[in-house]
N, C-alpha and C positions, 0 to 999 in steps of 0.2 A: 466419404470418398468423392462424391459429386462436387461438394463445396470446395475441397482441396484442388480438384482438377480445374474447376472454373477459375479459382484464384490464381493457379499457375498459368493458365491460358491468358488471363488478363495481364499478368506481369510480362509474359513473353511478348504479347502484342505491344505493350507499352515500350519495352526496350527495343523491339524491332523498329518502331517509329522514332524513338528518341536517339538511340546510338547513331553517331555520325551526322546528326542533324545540326543545323546552324545554332539551335538553342543549346545543344550539348557543347559545341565549341565555345559559345559565349560564356557558358558556366565552367569552362575548363574541365569537362568531364574526362577522367583519365582513360576511358575505353573508347576505341575507335571502331571496333566491329563487334558483332554479337558473339563471335567466337572467343573474344577475350574473356568472356564470363565463364568459359569452360576450363577445367583443370588442364594444366600443360606443364611440361618440363622447360625450364629456362636455361639457355646455354650459359656456361661459365658461372653458374650460380649453384648454391646448395639446393638439393631437392627439397629439403625441409630447413627452414630458418630455425637454428637452435634456440635463439632467444624467444622467438614467438611460440615455438613448440613447448618450451618450459612454462611460459606464461599461460598458454592454453591448457596444459595439464594441470596447472595450479587452479585455474578457474573451473576446470572439469571436476576436480576433487571437491571444490567448494560447492558446486551445483549439486553434486551427489549428496553431500551432507545436508544442504538446504532442503533437498527433496525428502530426506529422512525426517527432518524437523517439520516439514510441511504436511507430509502424508503419514507420519509415524503412527498416529492414532488409528489409522485404517489397518496397519499391520497388526497392531495390538488387538484391535477389534476382531480381525479375521482369524488370526492364529491362536489367540488365547481365549476366545469365546467368553468375553467378560460381559457381553450384552446379549439379550435375546433378539430374535429377528425383528420383532415389533419395535423395540427401542432403537435398533440399528436403522430401521427405515425412517423413524422420526428424526433421528440425528442427521441422516443424510439429507433429508428435506430441509431442515434448518440450516445445515452447513451450506447447501447449494444456494438457498435464498440469501444467507448472510454474505456469501462470497461474491454475489453479483456486484456489490459496491466496489469491492477490491478489484475485480476483473475489469469493470467498465469505467471506473473513475480513478482509482489510485494507481493501477498498473500503467496506464498511458502516461500519467504524470511522472512516475518514477522513471520509465524508459526514456521519455523525452529529455528530462533534466539530467539523467545520467550522462547522456551524450553531450549535453551542454557543459557539465562539470569536467568531463574528460577533455573537451576542447579548450576550456578556459584555464584549467590547472595542469601543471606538469606532474605526472605521477611519480611519487617517491621523492620529490624534491622539496627541500626545506622552504617554508613559506617566505623566508627572508631573501631567497635568491630567485624569486619569481616577480613578475611585473605586479607592482602593488595595485595598479588600477584593476587588473584582472582579478586579483585576490579580493579586492573590495567588492567588485561586482558579484563574484561567487558567494561571498559572505552575505550580501544583501538578498540575493536570490534564495539562498538556503534559509535565511531568517523568515522570509515571506512564505516559502514553501512549508516550513514547519508550522507556521501559524495557520496556513490554509488547511492542511490536513488535520491539525489539532481542532480547529473550529468545526470542520465537517464531522470528525469523529465524535466530538463532544455533543453535537447536535443529534447524531444518530444514537448515542448512548442515552442522552436525556429523554428524547422523545420515543426511543425504541422501547424503553421500559413500559410506558403506558399504552403503547399502540401495537405491541407484538401480538397480543391475543387477537386483536382486530385484523391484523395483517394475515395471520394464519387462518382465521375464520374465512376471510375472503378467498384465500388461496386454496384451502383444502376442506373447508367446512368444519362443523362442530367436532368431528372425529379427531381432527388435528389440533384444534384450538382448545379442547377440553382436557387434554392429558398433560404430559410433560413438555409439550411443544412450546408454550409461551415462556416457561422458565428457561428453556434452552435458548430461545431466541433472544431473551433479555440478556442472558450471559454473553451471547454471541455479539450483541451490540457493543458491549464493553470491550470484547476482544477486537472488534473492528477498529475501535479507537486506538488500541495499542498497535494493531496491524498498520494503521495509517502512519503513525509516527515512526515506527520501525522502518517502513518502506522508504521514507524520505531520508532518514538519517543514514541508513545503510547505503542508499543510493549515492550519497556524498562520500561516505567512507570508502566504498569500493572504488570510486573514481579517483580518490587521492592516495590510496594505499600503494606502497611499493610491493614488489613480488615477495620480498622477505616478510613484510607485514601481513600479506595475504596468507603466506604459509603458517605464520604464527596464529593467525586467526583460525585457520583450518584445524589446527591442533585443539584449539579451544572448542571449536564446533564439534569435534569428535566426542569430547567429554560432555558437552551439552546435549548431543544426540542421545548418548547412553542415559544421561540423567532424565531426559525428556521421556524416553520410552519407559523407564522405571516409574516416573511420576504418573504417566498416563495409566499404567496398570494399577498403581496403588489408589490414585484418586478416583478411578472408575469403580474399583471395588468398594470404595468408601461412599461415593456420591452418585454412582450411576453414570449416565451419559454426560451429565454436567461436569464430571471429572475430566473428560477429554478437553472441554473448553477451558477449564481451570488450568490444566497442564499447558495448553497453548498460550494462555495469558502469562504464566510464569516464564515460559520459553521466550515470548516476545519481550517481557520485562528485562530479562538478562541481556538480550541482544540490544535493546534500546540503551541499557546502561553502558554497555561496551561502546556503542557508537557515540553516545554523548561524551564519554570519557575521551575517545579518540578526537572528536571534534574540538573539545575544550583544549586538549593538548596541542592540536594542530594550529589553533589560533592564539596560543599562549603568548607569543611574542608579537602579536598584532593588535592594532586598536579595534579591530572588528570583533564583535561579539554576537554571532548569529543565533546562539541559543536563547537570546532574549525573546525569540519568537515563541518560546514556551510560556512566557509570562503574559497573562491577560489582565486588562484593567478591571478594577473592582466593580464598576457598574455592569460590565459584561458578565462577570462571575455571578453577581446578584441576579441578573436576568436569567441565566441558566438555572440557578438554584430555585428561583421563584417558579420558573416553568416546570421544573422537575416536581415541585411540591404540588402545584396546581393540577398538572396532568395526572399525577399519581392519585391525588384525592378524587379527581374526576373519574379515573378508571375504576377506582374501588366502589364509587357510589352510583355511577351512571351507566357503565358499560353493559350491565346485565338487566337494565330496566326497560327494555323495549327500544323500538326504532327511534322515537323522538328523543329519548334520553341519550341514545348513542349518537344522534346527530349533534346534540349539545356538546357531548364529549369531543367529537371531531372538531367542532367549531372552536371550543376552548383551546385545543391544540394548535389550530391555525392561528388564533390570536396570539398565543404565546410565541409561536414561531416568528410571526411578524415583528413582535416586540424585540426578540433576540436579534433579528436581521437589522432593525432600525438601530439598536444599540451598537451593533458591529459597525454600521455605517458612520455613526457619529464618534465612536471611541477609537476606531482604527483607520484613520484617513490614509496612512501610508499603505496599509494592506489593501484598502479599497482601490487605491491608485494602481497598485501592482496587479490586482485582478483585472481591472479595466484595460491596462496596457498589454498584459500578457495573454489574456483569454478573450475578453469581450471585443477588443479592437480587431482581433483576427477574424472573429465571426462577422463583424460588420464589413470588413474588407471583402470577405468571401461572398456576402450577400449583395 
């Protein structure tokens, strides 16, 4: 409550200073007084814009269904009592740790570039009737974003397998790292990879879909929600807490498949092929494979042999990570340029 109050106060103070200023006029800010931010009735206009109301209702239904898909395992866990309290506690800890990457890294990327795609593309309009320059820019950005989250997700999945136990030991001690926690976190690292790809592909899909396409997608989401709840119950009964993560992985897999199909169809009559961002060069794949083998062997043979052996295990992981980063630098020059111009250059300007 205190955080929300402070955040609200900061926004109010900012708009008090900004609205009506010369900077606002220079930027063509549409509001002239602070009162324009408040709800009001407009003369000679509808109280509610029918088109916007229908679109808002459509996205509300979609948000509700996504909430079921996102938090559905918690409903199953709470009401069907498929896990004991100890396993629920371990699952919650792993879930909270694993979701940190999604909250602080993937979510800002998705939100920022969703706004970008909405501005560049015309919702529900055929690609042939839009500015081809804008379409080309959107396709290039989508390709680079897909590659960005794919590389981040792959890195987390590859190194997360071998260092999950160490991370949990640092976070919660031997009680957390000696039970089912490491297996859960390893599975969650794979889930983060799928979560990353799904976030970017759905970000573009929702920015380009028409209202009718969103409605059809909502119908599919209803079926997917029911299937997800059923899978969560069955897989948890079969595999315990790991079943929740497996159900989430299947859920993300279906959503990624739908988004990829939509993107492929969207650019069918265009020369742009943004989904090539999912293709990685062979040297990079070999670097990831070699890192996975080396760190897995290191984890099996060194992680339980004392502090010195554990230090060697960490050092091997650092060396493998550096090799992967160097391989990315030399095999993905277009991607490196995109990261420099879109992210690093902004940081330099701010500093």
